[in-house]
N, C-alpha and C positions, 0 to 999 in steps of 0.2 A: 361493351367495355368490361373486361374481366376484373378490373380493379374494384368494381362495385359488388362483386360476388364474394361474401366473406367466408364461404366454406373452405376453400383451400388455404387461405391466409390465416384463418383462425387456428387451424390444425397445425400449421407451421409454427405459429406463435406459441402454442401450447407445448409442442415437442421441443422447441428451442429453449423455452424456459425450464421445462422439466430436465433437459440435459444440463442446463446451467446450474440448476439447484441441486442436482444429484451427483454429477460427475466432477464438475470443476472445483467446488469448495473443498472437498477432502484432499484433492491434489495440492491446492494452495496451502491449506492448513498443515499438510505433512511436510512442507518445505522447511528445511533448517538452514540457518545461516552458518557459514563456516567460522566466523569469529563473533562470538557473543559479546555484547557490550559489557564492559566491566564498570563497577562503581568507582567514581572518583572520590578522592578524599575531600572531606569538608574543611580541612585546614586551610586557612587563608594564606595566600602566598604574600610574603613581605617583599615589596618592590622598593627599590631605591629611587628617590626623586632625582630628576636631572638637575644638576647644579651648573648648567651651562649659562654663560652670560648671554643676555638677549639683546645684544647690540651689534 
């Protein structure tokens, strides 16, 4: 049963995590969004209440 032999699977695990931790994060962190979010005003919007009859 080759699943019980940890030698090849441990090396694959180590190399895959090494690739994940060294190659992928800089690519993700270098990504820029085309439209940066802008700050919204803190002014409260005055809304008019509905004066509809409820019958």
